[in-house]
PQR file with spaces between the fields and no chain letter, atoms N, CA, C, O and H, PARSE charges and radii, in Angstrom:
ATOM       1  N    UNK     1       0.945   -1.044    0.095 -0.4000 1.5000
ATOM       2  CA   UNK     1      -0.137    0.539    0.215 -0.0000 2.0000
ATOM       3  C    UNK     1       0.991    1.141   -0.311  0.5500 1.7000
ATOM       4  O    UNK     1       0.686    1.694   -1.368 -0.5500 1.4000
ATOM       5  N    UNK     2       2.054    1.265   -0.063 -0.4000 1.5000
ATOM       6  CA   UNK     2       2.984    2.150   -0.178 -0.0000 2.0000
ATOM       7  C    UNK     2       2.469    2.847   -1.254  0.5500 1.7000
ATOM       8  O    UNK     2       2.132    2.415   -2.357 -0.5500 1.4000
ATOM       9  H    UNK     2       2.302    0.816    0.796  0.4000 1.0000
ATOM      10  N    UNK     3       2.429    4.624   -0.563 -0.4000 1.5000
ATOM      11  CA   UNK     3       2.514    5.551   -2.142 -0.0000 2.0000
ATOM      12  C    UNK     3       0.534    5.465   -2.267  0.5500 1.7000
ATOM      13  O    UNK     3       0.075    6.118   -3.204 -0.5500 1.4000
ATOM      14  H    UNK     3       2.702    4.975    0.333  0.4000 1.0000
ATOM      15  N    UNK     4      -0.088    5.009   -1.728 -0.4000 1.5000
ATOM      16  CA   UNK     4      -1.402    4.784   -1.477 -0.0000 2.0000
ATOM      17  C    UNK     4      -2.268    6.146   -0.510  0.5500 1.7000
ATOM      18  O    UNK     4      -2.513    5.885    0.668 -0.5500 1.4000
ATOM      19  H    UNK     4       0.285    4.479   -0.967  0.4000 1.0000
ATOM      20  N    UNK     5      -2.477    6.836   -0.783 -0.4000 1.5000
ATOM      21  CA   UNK     5      -3.224    8.181   -0.465 -0.0000 2.0000
ATOM      22  C    UNK     5      -5.276    8.227   -0.145  0.5500 1.7000
ATOM      23  O    UNK     5      -6.215    7.950   -0.893 -0.5500 1.4000
ATOM      24  H    UNK     5      -2.278    7.048   -1.739  0.4000 1.0000
ATOM      25  N    UNK     6      -5.221    8.689    1.237 -0.4000 1.5000
ATOM      26  CA   UNK     6      -6.749    8.600    1.142 -0.0000 2.0000
ATOM      27  C    UNK     6      -7.322   10.078    0.685  0.5500 1.7000
ATOM      28  O    UNK     6      -6.469   10.902    0.355 -0.5500 1.4000
ATOM      29  H    UNK     6      -4.458    8.913    1.845  0.4000 1.0000
ATOM      30  N    UNK     7      -8.173   10.318    0.660 -0.4000 1.5000
ATOM      31  CA   UNK     7      -8.843   11.145    0.236 -0.0000 2.0000
ATOM      32  C    UNK     7     -10.524   11.133    0.481  0.5500 1.7000
ATOM      33  O    UNK     7     -11.438   10.418    0.070 -0.5500 1.4000
ATOM      34  H    UNK     7      -8.865    9.648    0.928  0.4000 1.0000
ATOM      35  N    UNK     8     -10.400   12.722    1.684 -0.4000 1.5000
ATOM      36  CA   UNK     8     -11.908   12.995    1.962 -0.0000 2.0000
ATOM      37  C    UNK     8     -12.482   13.890    1.458  0.5500 1.7000
ATOM      38  O    UNK     8     -11.776   14.878    1.254 -0.5500 1.4000
ATOM      39  H    UNK     8      -9.658   13.302    2.018  0.4000 1.0000
ATOM      40  N    UNK     9     -13.797   13.981    1.076 -0.4000 1.5000
ATOM      41  CA   UNK     9     -15.415   14.865    0.573 -0.0000 2.0000
ATOM      42  C    UNK     9     -15.111   15.458    2.149  0.5500 1.7000
ATOM      43  O    UNK     9     -15.172   15.148    3.339 -0.5500 1.4000
ATOM      44  H    UNK     9     -14.370   13.178    1.242  0.4000 1.0000
ATOM      45  N    UNK    10     -14.832   16.270    1.452 -0.4000 1.5000
ATOM      46  CA   UNK    10     -15.101   17.623    2.741 -0.0000 2.0000
ATOM      47  C    UNK    10     -16.588   18.012    2.695  0.5500 1.7000
ATOM      48  O    UNK    10     -17.109   18.208    3.793 -0.5500 1.4000
ATOM      49  H    UNK    10     -14.782   16.522    0.486  0.4000 1.0000
ATOM      50  N    UNK    11     -17.486   18.181    1.409 -0.4000 1.5000
ATOM      51  CA   UNK    11     -18.378   18.676    0.809 -0.0000 2.0000
ATOM      52  C    UNK    11     -19.307   18.543    1.997  0.5500 1.7000
ATOM      53  O    UNK    11     -19.492   19.613    2.578 -0.5500 1.4000
ATOM      54  H    UNK    11     -17.063   18.022    0.517  0.4000 1.0000
ATOM      55  N    UNK    12     -19.975   17.430    2.532 -0.4000 1.5000
ATOM      56  CA   UNK    12     -20.725   16.476    3.896 -0.0000 2.0000
ATOM      57  C    UNK    12     -21.274   17.592    4.945  0.5500 1.7000
ATOM      58  O    UNK    12     -22.297   17.948    5.531 -0.5500 1.4000
ATOM      59  H    UNK    12     -19.825   16.562    2.060  0.4000 1.0000
ATOM      60  N    UNK    13     -19.233   18.050    4.703 -0.4000 1.5000
ATOM      61  CA   UNK    13     -19.460   18.479    6.469 -0.0000 2.0000
ATOM      62  C    UNK    13     -19.159   19.829    5.919  0.5500 1.7000
ATOM      63  O    UNK    13     -18.346   20.137    6.791 -0.5500 1.4000
ATOM      64  H    UNK    13     -18.402   17.762    4.227  0.4000 1.0000
ATOM      65  N    UNK    14     -19.186   20.640    5.311 -0.4000 1.5000
ATOM      66  CA   UNK    14     -19.211   21.686    4.826 -0.0000 2.0000
ATOM      67  C    UNK    14     -21.106   22.449    4.539  0.5500 1.7000
ATOM      68  O    UNK    14     -21.801   23.280    5.124 -0.5500 1.4000
ATOM      69  H    UNK    14     -19.846   20.390    4.603  0.4000 1.0000
ATOM      70  N    UNK    15     -21.260   21.569    3.338 -0.4000 1.5000
ATOM      71  CA   UNK    15     -22.897   21.265    4.551 -0.0000 2.0000
ATOM      72  C    UNK    15     -23.980   21.202    5.039  0.5500 1.7000
ATOM      73  O    UNK    15     -25.166   21.509    4.919 -0.5500 1.4000
ATOM      74  H    UNK    15     -20.696   20.894    2.863  0.4000 1.0000
ATOM      75  N    UNK    16     -22.680   20.334    6.091 -0.4000 1.5000
ATOM      76  CA   UNK    16     -23.323   20.431    7.267 -0.0000 2.0000
ATOM      77  C    UNK    16     -24.009   21.655    8.168  0.5500 1.7000
ATOM      78  O    UNK    16     -25.128   22.002    8.548 -0.5500 1.4000
ATOM      79  H    UNK    16     -21.717   20.085    6.188  0.4000 1.0000
ATOM      80  N    UNK    17     -22.265   22.197    8.291 -0.4000 1.5000
ATOM      81  CA   UNK    17     -21.704   23.188    8.766 -0.0000 2.0000
ATOM      82  C    UNK    17     -22.662   24.560    8.002  0.5500 1.7000
ATOM      83  O    UNK    17     -22.757   25.286    8.991 -0.5500 1.4000
ATOM      84  H    UNK    17     -21.357   21.915    7.982  0.4000 1.0000
ATOM      85  N    UNK    18     -23.010   24.916    7.467 -0.4000 1.5000
ATOM      86  CA   UNK    18     -23.521   25.563    6.743 -0.0000 2.0000
ATOM      87  C    UNK    18     -25.016   25.963    6.805  0.5500 1.7000
ATOM      88  O    UNK    18     -25.625   27.009    6.576 -0.5500 1.4000
ATOM      89  H    UNK    18     -22.933   24.326    6.664  0.4000 1.0000
ATOM      90  N    UNK    19     -25.423   24.527    7.266 -0.4000 1.5000
ATOM      91  CA   UNK    19     -27.091   24.506    7.714 -0.0000 2.0000
ATOM      92  C    UNK    19     -27.224   24.945    8.826  0.5500 1.7000
ATOM      93  O    UNK    19     -27.971   25.803    9.296 -0.5500 1.4000
ATOM      94  H    UNK    19     -24.929   23.678    7.452  0.4000 1.0000
ATOM      95  N    UNK    20     -26.294   24.182    9.328 -0.4000 1.5000
ATOM      96  CA   UNK    20     -26.529   24.984   11.079 -0.0000 2.0000
ATOM      97  C    UNK    20     -26.370   26.578   11.245  0.5500 1.7000
ATOM      98  O    UNK    20     -26.936   27.298   12.068 -0.5500 1.4000
ATOM      99  H    UNK    20     -25.686   23.485    8.946  0.4000 1.0000
ATOM     100  N    UNK    21     -25.462   26.932   10.256 -0.4000 1.5000
ATOM     101  CA   UNK    21     -25.194   28.290   10.620 -0.0000 2.0000
ATOM     102  C    UNK    21     -26.357   29.072   10.576  0.5500 1.7000
ATOM     103  O    UNK    21     -26.728   29.942   11.363 -0.5500 1.4000
ATOM     104  H    UNK    21     -25.002   26.347    9.588  0.4000 1.0000
ATOM     105  N    UNK    22     -27.233   28.368    8.873 -0.4000 1.5000
ATOM     106  CA   UNK    22     -27.997   29.583    8.398 -0.0000 2.0000
ATOM     107  C    UNK    22     -29.510   29.052    9.654  0.5500 1.7000
ATOM     108  O    UNK    22     -30.472   29.792    9.856 -0.5500 1.4000
ATOM     109  H    UNK    22     -26.931   27.661    8.233  0.4000 1.0000
ATOM     110  N    UNK    23     -29.430   28.412    9.957 -0.4000 1.5000
ATOM     111  CA   UNK    23     -30.340   27.891   11.377 -0.0000 2.0000
ATOM     112  C    UNK    23     -30.510   29.066   12.117  0.5500 1.7000
ATOM     113  O    UNK    23     -31.248   30.047   12.031 -0.5500 1.4000
ATOM     114  H    UNK    23     -28.648   27.811    9.794  0.4000 1.0000
ATOM     115  N    UNK    24     -29.748   28.747   12.759 -0.4000 1.5000
ATOM     116  CA   UNK    24     -28.971   29.928   13.888 -0.0000 2.0000
ATOM     117  C    UNK    24     -29.174   31.499   13.211  0.5500 1.7000
ATOM     118  O    UNK    24     -29.650   32.459   13.817 -0.5500 1.4000
ATOM     119  H    UNK    24     -29.148   27.950   12.829  0.4000 1.0000
ATOM     120  N    UNK    25     -28.680   31.497   11.784 -0.4000 1.5000
ATOM     121  CA   UNK    25     -28.971   32.876   11.885 -0.0000 2.0000
ATOM     122  C    UNK    25     -29.981   33.259   11.496  0.5500 1.7000
ATOM     123  O    UNK    25     -29.928   34.489   11.490 -0.5500 1.4000
ATOM     124  H    UNK    25     -28.293   30.717   11.292  0.4000 1.0000
ATOM     125  N    UNK    26     -31.681   32.627   10.868 -0.4000 1.5000
ATOM     126  CA   UNK    26     -32.813   32.264   10.768 -0.0000 2.0000
ATOM     127  C    UNK    26     -33.733   32.483   12.081  0.5500 1.7000
ATOM     128  O    UNK    26     -34.783   33.120   12.167 -0.5500 1.4000
ATOM     129  H    UNK    26     -31.723   31.627   10.873  0.4000 1.0000
ATOM     130  N    UNK    27     -32.982   31.719   13.147 -0.4000 1.5000
ATOM     131  CA   UNK    27     -33.548   32.018   14.338 -0.0000 2.0000
ATOM     132  C    UNK    27     -33.476   33.353   15.324  0.5500 1.7000
ATOM     133  O    UNK    27     -34.164   34.122   15.995 -0.5500 1.4000
ATOM     134  H    UNK    27     -32.129   31.202   13.078  0.4000 1.0000
ATOM     135  N    UNK    28     -32.213   33.063   14.930 -0.4000 1.5000
ATOM     136  CA   UNK    28     -31.455   34.658   16.030 -0.0000 2.0000
ATOM     137  C    UNK    28     -31.646   36.016   15.393  0.5500 1.7000
ATOM     138  O    UNK    28     -30.909   36.960   15.676 -0.5500 1.4000
ATOM     139  H    UNK    28     -31.655   32.437   14.385  0.4000 1.0000
ATOM     140  N    UNK    29     -32.739   36.115   14.446 -0.4000 1.5000
ATOM     141  CA   UNK    29     -32.239   38.007   13.839 -0.0000 2.0000
ATOM     142  C    UNK    29     -32.545   39.055   15.306  0.5500 1.7000
ATOM     143  O    UNK    29     -32.070   40.190   15.338 -0.5500 1.4000
ATOM     144  H    UNK    29     -33.339   35.348   14.215  0.4000 1.0000
ATOM     145  N    UNK    30     -33.304   38.556   16.359 -0.4000 1.5000
ATOM     146  CA   UNK    30     -33.283   40.038   17.120 -0.0000 2.0000
ATOM     147  C    UNK    30     -31.544   39.414   18.470  0.5500 1.7000
ATOM     148  O    UNK    30     -31.410   40.062   19.508 -0.5500 1.4000
ATOM     149  H    UNK    30     -33.690   37.633   16.333  0.4000 1.0000
ATOM     150  N    UNK    31     -30.928   38.702   18.288 -0.4000 1.5000
ATOM     151  CA   UNK    31     -29.911   39.118   19.151 -0.0000 2.0000
ATOM     152  C    UNK    31     -28.780   39.722   18.659  0.5500 1.7000
ATOM     153  O    UNK    31     -28.461   40.194   17.568 -0.5500 1.4000
ATOM     154  H    UNK    31     -31.037   38.175   17.445  0.4000 1.0000
ATOM     155  N    UNK    32     -28.192   39.577   19.849 -0.4000 1.5000
ATOM     156  CA   UNK    32     -26.556   40.693   19.058 -0.0000 2.0000
ATOM     157  C    UNK    32     -25.762   39.909   18.669  0.5500 1.7000
ATOM     158  O    UNK    32     -26.026   38.734   18.413 -0.5500 1.4000
ATOM     159  H    UNK    32     -28.452   39.194   20.735  0.4000 1.0000
ATOM     160  N    UNK    33     -24.255   40.637   18.528 -0.4000 1.5000
ATOM     161  CA   UNK    33     -23.592   39.882   17.716 -0.0000 2.0000
ATOM     162  C    UNK    33     -22.560   38.892   18.833  0.5500 1.7000
ATOM     163  O    UNK    33     -22.031   37.880   18.372 -0.5500 1.4000
ATOM     164  H    UNK    33     -24.041   41.591   18.736  0.4000 1.0000
ATOM     165  N    UNK    34     -22.374   39.211   20.057 -0.4000 1.5000
ATOM     166  CA   UNK    34     -21.915   38.212   20.536 -0.0000 2.0000
ATOM     167  C    UNK    34     -22.858   37.063   20.483  0.5500 1.7000
ATOM     168  O    UNK    34     -22.345   36.047   20.014 -0.5500 1.4000
ATOM     169  H    UNK    34     -22.804   40.033   20.431  0.4000 1.0000
ATOM     170  N    UNK    35     -23.755   36.989   20.740 -0.4000 1.5000
ATOM     171  CA   UNK    35     -24.233   36.224   21.337 -0.0000 2.0000
ATOM     172  C    UNK    35     -24.459   35.376   20.063  0.5500 1.7000
ATOM     173  O    UNK    35     -24.437   34.174   20.329 -0.5500 1.4000
ATOM     174  H    UNK    35     -24.171   37.814   21.121  0.4000 1.0000
ATOM     175  N    UNK    36     -24.703   35.697   18.550 -0.4000 1.5000
ATOM     176  CA   UNK    36     -24.525   34.823   17.947 -0.0000 2.0000
ATOM     177  C    UNK    36     -23.681   33.942   16.993  0.5500 1.7000
ATOM     178  O    UNK    36     -23.881   33.015   16.209 -0.5500 1.4000
ATOM     179  H    UNK    36     -24.721   36.673   18.334  0.4000 1.0000
ATOM     180  N    UNK    37     -22.191   35.003   17.635 -0.4000 1.5000
ATOM     181  CA   UNK    37     -20.686   34.626   17.797 -0.0000 2.0000
ATOM     182  C    UNK    37     -20.798   32.941   18.379  0.5500 1.7000
ATOM     183  O    UNK    37     -20.764   31.937   17.668 -0.5500 1.4000
ATOM     184  H    UNK    37     -22.029   35.757   18.272  0.4000 1.0000
ATOM     185  N    UNK    38     -20.949   32.998   19.973 -0.4000 1.5000
ATOM     186  CA   UNK    38     -21.738   32.065   21.024 -0.0000 2.0000
ATOM     187  C    UNK    38     -22.168   31.451   20.506  0.5500 1.7000
ATOM     188  O    UNK    38     -21.501   30.422   20.405 -0.5500 1.4000
ATOM     189  H    UNK    38     -20.977   33.814   20.551  0.4000 1.0000
ATOM     190  N    UNK    39     -23.552   31.413   19.723 -0.4000 1.5000
ATOM     191  CA   UNK    39     -24.338   30.382   19.660 -0.0000 2.0000
ATOM     192  C    UNK    39     -23.162   29.469   18.286  0.5500 1.7000
ATOM     193  O    UNK    39     -22.458   28.490   18.533 -0.5500 1.4000
ATOM     194  H    UNK    39     -24.094   32.249   19.806  0.4000 1.0000
ATOM     195  N    UNK    40     -23.258   30.043   17.171 -0.4000 1.5000
ATOM     196  CA   UNK    40     -22.226   29.539   16.338 -0.0000 2.0000
ATOM     197  C    UNK    40     -21.068   29.230   16.817  0.5500 1.7000
ATOM     198  O    UNK    40     -20.480   28.672   15.890 -0.5500 1.4000
ATOM     199  H    UNK    40     -23.830   30.838   16.971  0.4000 1.0000
ATOM     200  N    UNK    41     -20.463   29.263   17.633 -0.4000 1.5000
ATOM     201  CA   UNK    41     -19.054   28.489   18.676 -0.0000 2.0000
ATOM     202  C    UNK    41     -19.440   27.188   18.645  0.5500 1.7000
ATOM     203  O    UNK    41     -18.953   26.167   18.161 -0.5500 1.4000
ATOM     204  H    UNK    41     -20.941   29.716   18.385  0.4000 1.0000
ATOM     205  N    UNK    42     -20.624   27.495   19.395 -0.4000 1.5000
ATOM     206  CA   UNK    42     -20.761   25.947   20.409 -0.0000 2.0000
ATOM     207  C    UNK    42     -21.221   25.158   19.028  0.5500 1.7000
ATOM     208  O    UNK    42     -20.494   24.294   18.539 -0.5500 1.4000
ATOM     209  H    UNK    42     -21.020   28.325   19.788  0.4000 1.0000
ATOM     210  N    UNK    43     -22.522   25.539   18.427 -0.4000 1.5000
ATOM     211  CA   UNK    43     -23.316   24.499   16.941 -0.0000 2.0000
ATOM     212  C    UNK    43     -22.480   24.079   16.098  0.5500 1.7000
ATOM     213  O    UNK    43     -21.822   23.061   15.888 -0.5500 1.4000
ATOM     214  H    UNK    43     -23.113   26.241   18.824  0.4000 1.0000
ATOM     215  N    UNK    44     -22.666   25.219   15.593 -0.4000 1.5000
ATOM     216  CA   UNK    44     -21.606   25.085   13.788 -0.0000 2.0000
ATOM     217  C    UNK    44     -20.875   24.611   14.063  0.5500 1.7000
ATOM     218  O    UNK    44     -20.928   23.402   13.839 -0.5500 1.4000
ATOM     219  H    UNK    44     -23.201   26.046   15.764  0.4000 1.0000
ATOM     220  N    UNK    45     -19.214   25.331   14.982 -0.4000 1.5000
ATOM     221  CA   UNK    45     -18.249   25.185   14.061 -0.0000 2.0000
ATOM     222  C    UNK    45     -18.476   23.566   14.730  0.5500 1.7000
ATOM     223  O    UNK    45     -18.551   22.649   13.912 -0.5500 1.4000
ATOM     224  H    UNK    45     -19.171   26.313   15.164  0.4000 1.0000
ATOM     225  N    UNK    46     -18.596   23.194   16.407 -0.4000 1.5000
ATOM     226  CA   UNK    46     -18.206   21.762   16.065 -0.0000 2.0000
ATOM     227  C    UNK    46     -19.033   20.596   15.377  0.5500 1.7000
ATOM     228  O    UNK    46     -19.216   19.418   15.685 -0.5500 1.4000
ATOM     229  H    UNK    46     -18.536   23.939   17.071  0.4000 1.0000
ATOM     230  N    UNK    47     -19.486   21.439   14.260 -0.4000 1.5000
ATOM     231  CA   UNK    47     -20.174   20.575   13.259 -0.0000 2.0000
ATOM     232  C    UNK    47     -18.901   20.302   12.548  0.5500 1.7000
ATOM     233  O    UNK    47     -18.561   19.175   12.186 -0.5500 1.4000
ATOM     234  H    UNK    47     -19.337   22.396   14.010  0.4000 1.0000
ATOM     235  N    UNK    48     -18.046   21.648   12.320 -0.4000 1.5000
ATOM     236  CA   UNK    48     -16.683   21.748   10.909 -0.0000 2.0000
ATOM     237  C    UNK    48     -15.940   20.881   12.233  0.5500 1.7000
ATOM     238  O    UNK    48     -16.245   19.690   12.175 -0.5500 1.4000
ATOM     239  H    UNK    48     -18.322   22.563   12.614  0.4000 1.0000
ATOM     240  N    UNK    49     -15.563   21.021   12.723 -0.4000 1.5000
ATOM     241  CA   UNK    49     -14.254   20.476   13.824 -0.0000 2.0000
ATOM     242  C    UNK    49     -14.607   19.074   14.589  0.5500 1.7000
ATOM     243  O    UNK    49     -14.012   18.579   15.546 -0.5500 1.4000
ATOM     244  H    UNK    49     -15.315   21.989   12.770  0.4000 1.0000
ATOM     245  N    UNK    50     -15.660   18.618   13.941 -0.4000 1.5000
ATOM     246  CA   UNK    50     -16.396   16.672   14.926 -0.0000 2.0000
ATOM     247  C    UNK    50     -15.133   15.919   13.682  0.5500 1.7000
ATOM     248  O    UNK    50     -15.237   16.037   12.461 -0.5500 1.4000
ATOM     249  H    UNK    50     -16.144   19.020   13.163  0.4000 1.0000
ATOM     250  N    UNK    51     -14.417   15.441   14.144 -0.4000 1.5000
ATOM     251  CA   UNK    51     -13.162   14.176   13.645 -0.0000 2.0000
ATOM     252  C    UNK    51     -12.650   14.468   12.398  0.5500 1.7000
ATOM     253  O    UNK    51     -12.525   13.774   11.389 -0.5500 1.4000
ATOM     254  H    UNK    51     -14.332   15.344   15.136  0.4000 1.0000
ATOM     255  N    UNK    52     -12.187   16.421   12.814 -0.4000 1.5000
ATOM     256  CA   UNK    52     -11.322   16.439   11.761 -0.0000 2.0000
ATOM     257  C    UNK    52      -9.936   16.210   11.992  0.5500 1.7000
ATOM     258  O    UNK    52      -9.133   16.081   11.068 -0.5500 1.4000
ATOM     259  H    UNK    52     -12.289   16.985   13.633  0.4000 1.0000
ATOM     260  N    UNK    53      -9.455   16.122   13.890 -0.4000 1.5000
ATOM     261  CA   UNK    53      -8.144   15.823   13.716 -0.0000 2.0000
ATOM     262  C    UNK    53      -7.880   14.653   13.184  0.5500 1.7000
ATOM     263  O    UNK    53      -6.883   14.315   12.545 -0.5500 1.4000
ATOM     264  H    UNK    53     -10.108   16.226   14.641  0.4000 1.0000
ATOM     265  N    UNK    54      -9.101   13.860   13.560 -0.4000 1.5000
ATOM     266  CA   UNK    54      -8.177   12.054   12.872 -0.0000 2.0000
ATOM     267  C    UNK    54      -8.365   11.785   11.007  0.5500 1.7000
ATOM     268  O    UNK    54      -8.316   10.673   10.481 -0.5500 1.4000
ATOM     269  H    UNK    54      -9.911   14.135   14.078  0.4000 1.0000
ATOM     270  N    UNK    55      -8.543   12.875   10.390 -0.4000 1.5000
ATOM     271  CA   UNK    55      -7.993   13.038    8.701 -0.0000 2.0000
ATOM     272  C    UNK    55      -7.296   13.476    8.553  0.5500 1.7000
ATOM     273  O    UNK    55      -6.923   14.543    9.040 -0.5500 1.4000
ATOM     274  H    UNK    55      -8.583   13.779   10.817  0.4000 1.0000
ATOM     275  N    UNK    56      -6.665   12.586    7.542 -0.4000 1.5000
ATOM     276  CA   UNK    56      -5.178   13.274    7.016 -0.0000 2.0000
ATOM     277  C    UNK    56      -5.857   14.167    5.244  0.5500 1.7000
ATOM     278  O    UNK    56      -6.101   13.763    4.107 -0.5500 1.4000
ATOM     279  H    UNK    56      -6.969   11.719    7.146  0.4000 1.0000
ATOM     280  N    UNK    57      -5.924   15.741    6.099 -0.4000 1.5000
ATOM     281  CA   UNK    57      -6.755   16.553    4.743 -0.0000 2.0000
ATOM     282  C    UNK    57      -5.636   17.289    4.871  0.5500 1.7000
ATOM     283  O    UNK    57      -5.002   17.688    5.848 -0.5500 1.4000
ATOM     284  H    UNK    57      -5.726   16.069    7.022  0.4000 1.0000
ATOM     285  N    UNK    58      -5.420   17.467    2.894 -0.4000 1.5000
ATOM     286  CA   UNK    58      -4.867   18.076    2.274 -0.0000 2.0000
ATOM     287  C    UNK    58      -4.878   19.963    2.588  0.5500 1.7000
ATOM     288  O    UNK    58      -5.814   20.677    2.950 -0.5500 1.4000
ATOM     289  H    UNK    58      -5.935   17.142    2.101  0.4000 1.0000
ATOM     290  N    UNK    59      -3.720   20.248    2.333 -0.4000 1.5000
ATOM     291  CA   UNK    59      -4.228   21.733    2.406 -0.0000 2.0000
ATOM     292  C    UNK    59      -5.050   22.564    1.965  0.5500 1.7000
ATOM     293  O    UNK    59      -5.753   23.401    2.532 -0.5500 1.4000
ATOM     294  H    UNK    59      -2.960   19.669    2.039  0.4000 1.0000
ATOM     295  N    UNK    60      -4.930   22.304    0.995 -0.4000 1.5000
ATOM     296  CA   UNK    60      -6.017   23.034    0.646 -0.0000 2.0000
ATOM     297  C    UNK    60      -7.994   23.010    1.439  0.5500 1.7000
ATOM     298  O    UNK    60      -8.820   23.909    1.596 -0.5500 1.4000
ATOM     299  H    UNK    60      -4.359   21.625    0.534  0.4000 1.0000
ATOM     300  N    UNK    61      -8.015   21.414    1.753 -0.4000 1.5000
ATOM     301  CA   UNK    61      -8.766   21.248    2.204 -0.0000 2.0000
ATOM     302  C    UNK    61      -9.192   21.995    3.554  0.5500 1.7000
ATOM     303  O    UNK    61     -10.354   22.395    3.631 -0.5500 1.4000
ATOM     304  H    UNK    61      -7.344   20.684    1.626  0.4000 1.0000
ATOM     305  N    UNK    62      -8.308   22.205    4.630 -0.4000 1.5000
ATOM     306  CA   UNK    62      -7.807   23.126    5.515 -0.0000 2.0000
ATOM     307  C    UNK    62      -7.935   24.335    5.480  0.5500 1.7000
ATOM     308  O    UNK    62      -8.179   25.037    6.461 -0.5500 1.4000
ATOM     309  H    UNK    62      -7.364   21.880    4.568  0.4000 1.0000
ATOM     310  N    UNK    63      -7.751   24.802    4.087 -0.4000 1.5000
ATOM     311  CA   UNK    63      -8.246   26.160    3.659 -0.0000 2.0000
ATOM     312  C    UNK    63     -10.101   26.657    3.776  0.5500 1.7000
ATOM     313  O    UNK    63     -10.782   27.541    4.296 -0.5500 1.4000
ATOM     314  H    UNK    63      -7.553   24.231    3.290  0.4000 1.0000
ATOM     315  N    UNK    64     -10.260   25.550    3.003 -0.4000 1.5000
ATOM     316  CA   UNK    64     -11.694   25.264    2.808 -0.0000 2.0000
ATOM     317  C    UNK    64     -12.480   26.214    3.709  0.5500 1.7000
ATOM     318  O    UNK    64     -12.951   27.347    3.606 -0.5500 1.4000
ATOM     319  H    UNK    64      -9.706   24.832    2.581  0.4000 1.0000
ATOM     320  N    UNK    65     -12.374   24.635    5.241 -0.4000 1.5000
ATOM     321  CA   UNK    65     -12.670   24.690    6.320 -0.0000 2.0000
ATOM     322  C    UNK    65     -12.240   26.162    6.839  0.5500 1.7000
ATOM     323  O    UNK    65     -13.206   26.722    7.356 -0.5500 1.4000
ATOM     324  H    UNK    65     -11.992   23.715    5.324  0.4000 1.0000
ATOM     325  N    UNK    66     -11.446   26.691    6.844 -0.4000 1.5000
ATOM     326  CA   UNK    66     -10.897   27.734    7.443 -0.0000 2.0000
ATOM     327  C    UNK    66     -11.971   29.203    7.427  0.5500 1.7000
ATOM     328  O    UNK    66     -12.422   30.087    8.155 -0.5500 1.4000
ATOM     329  H    UNK    66     -10.661   26.236    6.424  0.4000 1.0000
ATOM     330  N    UNK    67     -11.966   28.540    5.609 -0.4000 1.5000
ATOM     331  CA   UNK    67     -13.101   29.992    4.961 -0.0000 2.0000
ATOM     332  C    UNK    67     -14.399   29.810    5.121  0.5500 1.7000
ATOM     333  O    UNK    67     -15.240   30.695    4.965 -0.5500 1.4000
ATOM     334  H    UNK    67     -11.599   27.822    5.017  0.4000 1.0000
ATOM     335  N    UNK    68     -14.623   28.657    5.439 -0.4000 1.5000
ATOM     336  CA   UNK    68     -16.605   28.741    6.027 -0.0000 2.0000
ATOM     337  C    UNK    68     -16.329   29.274    7.091  0.5500 1.7000
ATOM     338  O    UNK    68     -16.729   30.438    7.087 -0.5500 1.4000
ATOM     339  H    UNK    68     -13.939   27.939    5.565  0.4000 1.0000
ATOM     340  N    UNK    69     -15.592   28.853    8.465 -0.4000 1.5000
ATOM     341  CA   UNK    69     -15.926   29.770    9.591 -0.0000 2.0000
ATOM     342  C    UNK    69     -15.240   30.949    9.303  0.5500 1.7000
ATOM     343  O    UNK    69     -14.967   31.392   10.418 -0.5500 1.4000
ATOM     344  H    UNK    69     -15.267   27.907    8.467  0.4000 1.0000
ATOM     345  N    UNK    70     -14.817   31.689    8.499 -0.4000 1.5000
ATOM     346  CA   UNK    70     -13.943   32.743    8.076 -0.0000 2.0000
ATOM     347  C    UNK    70     -15.362   34.046    7.771  0.5500 1.7000
ATOM     348  O    UNK    70     -15.457   35.243    8.041 -0.5500 1.4000
ATOM     349  H    UNK    70     -15.040   31.329    7.593  0.4000 1.0000
ATOM     350  N    UNK    71     -16.211   33.123    7.144 -0.4000 1.5000
ATOM     351  CA   UNK    71     -17.476   33.872    6.057 -0.0000 2.0000
ATOM     352  C    UNK    71     -18.910   33.419    7.363  0.5500 1.7000
ATOM     353  O    UNK    71     -20.119   33.415    7.134 -0.5500 1.4000
ATOM     354  H    UNK    71     -16.134   32.151    6.925  0.4000 1.0000
ATOM     355  N    UNK    72     -18.433   33.194    8.250 -0.4000 1.5000
ATOM     356  CA   UNK    72     -19.699   33.167    9.408 -0.0000 2.0000
ATOM     357  C    UNK    72     -18.943   34.789   10.427  0.5500 1.7000
ATOM     358  O    UNK    72     -19.690   35.655   10.884 -0.5500 1.4000
ATOM     359  H    UNK    72     -17.450   33.197    8.436  0.4000 1.0000
ATOM     360  N    UNK    73     -17.976   34.818   10.517 -0.4000 1.5000
ATOM     361  CA   UNK    73     -17.380   35.707   11.596 -0.0000 2.0000
ATOM     362  C    UNK    73     -17.657   37.072   10.825  0.5500 1.7000
ATOM     363  O    UNK    73     -18.245   37.860   11.566 -0.5500 1.4000
ATOM     364  H    UNK    73     -17.369   34.115   10.146  0.4000 1.0000
ATOM     365  N    UNK    74     -17.364   37.670    9.344 -0.4000 1.5000
ATOM     366  CA   UNK    74     -17.932   37.893    8.963 -0.0000 2.0000
ATOM     367  C    UNK    74     -19.112   38.648    8.831  0.5500 1.7000
ATOM     368  O    UNK    74     -19.414   39.804    9.125 -0.5500 1.4000
ATOM     369  H    UNK    74     -16.885   37.030    8.743  0.4000 1.0000
ATOM     370  N    UNK    75     -19.881   37.414    8.159 -0.4000 1.5000
ATOM     371  CA   UNK    75     -21.200   37.922    8.209 -0.0000 2.0000
ATOM     372  C    UNK    75     -22.008   38.259    9.580  0.5500 1.7000
ATOM     373  O    UNK    75     -23.182   38.435    9.252 -0.5500 1.4000
ATOM     374  H    UNK    75     -19.635   36.474    7.920  0.4000 1.0000
ATOM     375  N    UNK    76     -21.916   38.355   10.420 -0.4000 1.5000
ATOM     376  CA   UNK    76     -21.953   38.401   11.752 -0.0000 2.0000
ATOM     377  C    UNK    76     -21.559   39.674   12.634  0.5500 1.7000
ATOM     378  O    UNK    76     -22.095   40.160   13.631 -0.5500 1.4000
ATOM     379  H    UNK    76     -20.962   38.212   10.686  0.4000 1.0000
ATOM     380  N    UNK    77     -19.711   40.264   11.444 -0.4000 1.5000
ATOM     381  CA   UNK    77     -19.435   41.417   12.243 -0.0000 2.0000
ATOM     382  C    UNK    77     -19.654   42.007   10.764  0.5500 1.7000
ATOM     383  O    UNK    77     -19.563   43.218   10.563 -0.5500 1.4000
ATOM     384  H    UNK    77     -19.276   39.870   10.635  0.4000 1.0000
């Protein structure tokens, strides 16, 4: 098996993350920025980070996951 490389599809992780984010944004419209950030950290970020330390992700994939979180931060503030 030398030279073989595992490839992980992170699109499902990103889809679940954005689904959790959109749910919080839809139902938390009356909340201030700090409350929205806390909810996103507790619920959405955990979806994004679940099991990722166990995966051997490529640099591009890690950058994509970072971009997901950066988009949420920009939308809040």
